[in-house]
C-alpha positions as CSV (number, residue, x, y, z in Angstrom):
1,A,-10.2,-1.0,-11.9
2,Y,-13.8,-1.5,-10.7
3,Y,-16.0,0.9,-8.3
4,L,-18.9,-0.6,-5.9
5,A,-21.3,1.4,-4.0
6,G,-24.4,1.1,-2.0
7,T,-26.9,2.6,-0.1
8,Y,-29.0,1.3,2.9
9,K,-32.2,3.6,3.2
10,F,-34.0,3.4,6.8
11,G,-36.5,6.3,7.2
12,N,-35.6,9.6,6.4
13,D,-31.7,8.8,6.6
14,A,-29.7,6.4,4.3
15,V,-26.2,5.3,4.9
16,K,-23.7,4.9,1.9
17,L,-20.5,2.8,1.2
18,A,-18.2,3.0,-1.7
19,Y,-15.3,0.9,-2.7
20,G,-12.7,1.5,-5.9
21,K,-9.6,-0.3,-6.9
22,A,-7.1,0.5,-9.8
23,N,-4.7,-2.1,-10.6
24,Q,-1.2,-1.2,-10.8
25,V,-0.4,0.1,-14.5
26,G,1.0,-1.9,-16.8
27,I,4.4,-3.8,-15.4
28,T,5.2,-0.6,-13.2
29,A,5.3,-2.1,-9.9
30,N,3.0,-0.3,-6.9
31,T,1.0,1.8,-8.9
32,G,-2.6,0.8,-7.6
33,A,-4.4,2.4,-5.1
34,N,-7.8,1.8,-3.2
35,Q,-10.8,4.0,-2.5
36,V,-12.9,4.1,0.0
37,S,-16.2,6.2,0.6
38,L,-18.6,6.6,3.6
39,G,-21.5,8.9,3.5
40,Y,-24.8,9.5,5.4
41,D,-28.0,11.4,4.4
42,H,-30.9,12.7,6.3
43,G,-34.0,13.5,4.5
44,M,-35.4,16.8,6.0
45,S,-38.2,16.8,3.1
46,K,-39.3,15.3,0.0
47,R,-37.0,17.9,-1.9
48,T,-34.4,18.3,0.8
49,K,-31.7,16.5,2.4
50,L,-28.4,17.2,4.2
51,Y,-25.3,15.0,3.8
52,A,-21.8,14.1,5.0
53,I,-19.2,12.0,3.0
54,Y,-15.8,11.1,4.4
55,T,-13.6,9.4,1.4
56,R,-9.9,8.4,1.5
57,I,-7.5,7.1,-1.5
58,S,-4.3,5.0,-0.7
59,N,-2.0,5.2,-3.2
60,N,0.9,2.7,-3.4
61,A,4.1,3.5,-3.5
62,G,4.5,4.9,-7.0
63,A,0.5,5.8,-7.6
64,M,-0.4,9.6,-7.0
65,Y,-4.4,9.5,-7.8
66,G,-6.1,12.2,-6.2
67,F,-9.9,13.8,-6.4
68,S,-9.1,16.0,-9.6
69,Q,-7.5,15.7,-13.1
70,S,-4.6,18.1,-11.9
71,T,-3.7,15.8,-9.1
72,A,-0.8,14.7,-11.4
73,T,0.5,18.2,-12.1
74,A,-0.2,20.2,-8.8
75,A,2.0,16.8,-7.0
76,G,5.3,18.6,-8.3
77,A,8.0,16.5,-10.4
78,A,7.6,12.5,-10.6
79,G,9.2,10.7,-7.3
80,T,8.7,13.5,-4.9
81,N,6.7,12.9,-1.8
82,A,6.7,16.7,-1.3
83,T,2.9,17.5,-1.3
84,V,-0.3,15.9,-0.1
85,N,-1.0,14.3,-3.3
86,G,3.0,12.9,-4.2
87,L,3.9,9.3,-5.0
88,G,2.3,7.2,-2.5
89,A,0.4,10.0,-0.4
90,S,-3.4,8.9,1.0
91,P,-5.3,11.9,0.6
92,S,-8.9,12.3,2.3
93,A,-11.4,14.6,2.2
94,I,-14.9,15.6,4.4
95,S,-18.0,16.7,2.2
96,L,-21.1,18.3,3.8
97,G,-23.9,19.7,2.5
98,I,-27.4,20.3,1.4
99,K,-29.4,19.2,-1.5
100,H,-32.5,20.9,-2.7
101,S,-34.2,19.6,-5.6
102,F,-36.6,22.8,-7.0
């Protein structure tokens, strides 16, 4: 597995892009996944910034990577596709926030 991330800063703003890839597990077919994240930061002051991030995980047919360690147990029985984090699902998320350093 690997994960690459980069940031391009301009003025008080920054654009962030990240890509991660997990290869298949051992000889088990279709167990890999890719993750892409795109983010934007806006500096309001030296200590405060607003941010937005979009991320998506694209699982192969036999994988169910998600956004937490409990994804596998929350997804239900192996072999089902009944939930957003089931085998082969492609969960995505949007994060919005403000960061202030004290």
